[in-house]
N, C-alpha and C positions, 0 to 999 in steps of 0.2 A: 548564447545561453548562459545565464549566471550560475556557474558552478563552484560549490564551496567545499568539496572534498571528493576524494577517489578512493575506494579500496580496490587496490589492483588486483587481488587474487582472493576471490570468496567461493567457497563451497557450500555456502548456506542461504544465499539469497535468491537462487534460482535452482529449485530442485532438480537434480540430475545433470547439471551443467557446471562448470568452472566459469565463473562470471567475474566482470571488472563492473564494480558498483560505483555508479556516479549520483552525487548527492547535489540537488539543485537548492537554490536558497528561495525562502519565503513560503509562507502557508496562509490560508484563510481560515484556519481553526485555530484554536488555542488549547489543544488537549493537555491537560496537566501531566499525564503520563508519557508525553512525547519524549523520546531519548535522543533527540536531535535538536535540543533547545537552541543551540547557537544559529542553527538555520531558520528558525522561527523569528528569534528576536534580532537578527540582523548582525550578529556579533562575528559569525564566521567569516574567515578570509577566503576571498576568491581566488580561483586559480584559472589560468588560461585555458580555453577550450583547446588550443593547439597542444597542451601538454597531455590531454586526454588521447587525442588522435595520434600523437607520436607514440605513446606507449601502446595503442591498439595495433598500430601498423607494425611495430616491433614484435609483438606478441601473437601475430596470427599464426594458428595452428596449436597454440598452447593455452589460449584462452576461448572459451566457447561462445560466450554471450556477454551482453552488456545489460546491466539491469539500472534502470533510471529511477531514482527515487528522491526523497526531499526530507523535509519540506513538502511541497506539492509541486510535481513537474508540470502539470498542466497550465500553470500560471505562467509558464516561459513561452514568449511570443514565438521563439524560434525552435521550439521543440520539434516540430516535424522535420525542420531542415536539419537538425542534429541527427535524428533518428535515421534519415535518408543517408547521411554520411556514414553512419555506423554500419548500415545494411549494405552499402556499397563496399565496405571491407570485408563482407562475407560473414558478419556476426548476427547471431540471433538477438532479439531485444525483448526484454521483459520490462512493463510499466508498472510501478506502483502508484495508486492514486487514492484519494478520498472520495472521488466520484462527483466532484462539484462542477465538472466542465464535460457534460455529456455530448455536446456538439464536437469538442476536440477528440474525445474518445472514438465517436463514430466516424470522424474523418480518417483517423489513424487506422482504424480497423478495417474499414471499407476499402481503403487503399492498400490494404495487405502489408503495413508497416510495424505490426506488433505480432510477436509470436506467443506472448502470454501476458496476462494483465491480473494483477492482484489488487483487489479493491477493499477497502476497509469498510466494514460495517460497524460504525462506532457503538451503536445501541438501537433500540426501537424507536419509532416515530411518535410515541406518545408522550413526549417530554424528556425521554432519555438522551436524544442526541443534543440538546441544550446543555444537559448537565455534563456530559462526557467532552463535548467540544469546547465549552466555555463561550459559544456564540449562539445568539438567539437570531435566526435569519430564515424565516419561513421560505424565501425565494431559493436559499442555498438547499434546503431540505428538499425541496421539489426537484431540484437538480440532481440530487443524490438518487432519488427514486427513479429518475428518468435514465440515469447511468446503469442502474441495475438492469433495466430492461434492454439498454443498448448491449451490455455484456452479454446477456442471455440470448439476445437475437444475432449478435454479429460477431462475437468472438469464437475463434476456433478453439481456444484453450484459456482457461481463466479460473480463479478462485475468489472467494469472499472470505473475509477473516475478521474476527474479532478479538482484540486483546482483552483478556478477562481481568476484572478487578473487583475485588470484594465489594468496594464501596458503590460501584456502579451496576453491578450485574447480579441477577437473581434467576430462579427458576422460571417465574413469571414473565422476566424480561426475556430470557431466552426462547421462550415459547412464541413470543412476537417475532423476535428475529428470525425463528424458523419459518415463519408465514412470509417473511420479507424474502428471504433467498430461496423459497420453494421453487424447486425445478431447476437449480443450479447444478452444475457439474460436481463442485466440491466446495467444502467449508471447512475452515481450519479455526480452532480456538488457540489463541496465542498466549504464552505466558508472559505476564508483566514482570519487569524486574526493575526496581528502584536503583538510581545510580545518580552520580554527580553531573551527568550529562542531560538528565530530565529536566523538563521545565520546572517542575517542583519535586521536592525531595522529602521523603519521611512523613507524607500525608496519606499515601495510598498503599494498598497490601496486595500481593499476588493471590490468585485464587488456589486453594490447594488442589492437587491433582485429582483427589477422588471427587471433588465438586466440579471441577472441569470435565471429567469423564461423565458425570450426571448431566451435565448441560450437553455435552456432545450426543448424548444418547437422545436427548430431546429434539435435536436438530436432525439427527440422522435419518428418519423416515422422510424428510422433505427435500434431500439433496442426493446426488449421484454418491458421494463419498464423504465422510467427515474425519478429521483427525486432529491431534493434539500437536502443537508446534513449540518446542522449548521445554517440554516437560521430561 
């Protein structure tokens, strides 16, 4: 698996657990707010997979879980094998995904390889996705829709989440998102932060907390629980 980063000790990437977060290279979206730009553009330096497992072997009992993020991890051909090795060491596994590989998700879930999945819902399906992701591909959009159904049907624990940005999201938009995630276990609105590691800088703005709370109230009746993250 092509790994281009590892955060050895994280208390924010997997709620309730101390995690080692692994960053994979490459993505099929070009979200301007992405905070891991080097993983998308290909500029990130690869690290050997063996380094990850050496660390995990030494930290058994001190770290609870491994969070696999990116980039987009489901683009990695040997993702399943990597996860199996992690589980063989006794770690929980959380996967972050944009939902463009429903078949991969279903396989991993039905084989019991994932403890938690966090899937991004970039926007609504009425033009919003193209604006947010920088990609116009109806086939990918259909795959995202399929992944939503896969999580609702097969995941034991999961969340949907949207990074809230003034330029992209509105009350009307969130009403549509609420319909998309209807029946889900939980949904989070994440705070956007502009920074030097973002794919673009200075063009987008975070949503004020009051607006985020109003958007959360729109989604709340449709899901098991809703929360703000980063506010």
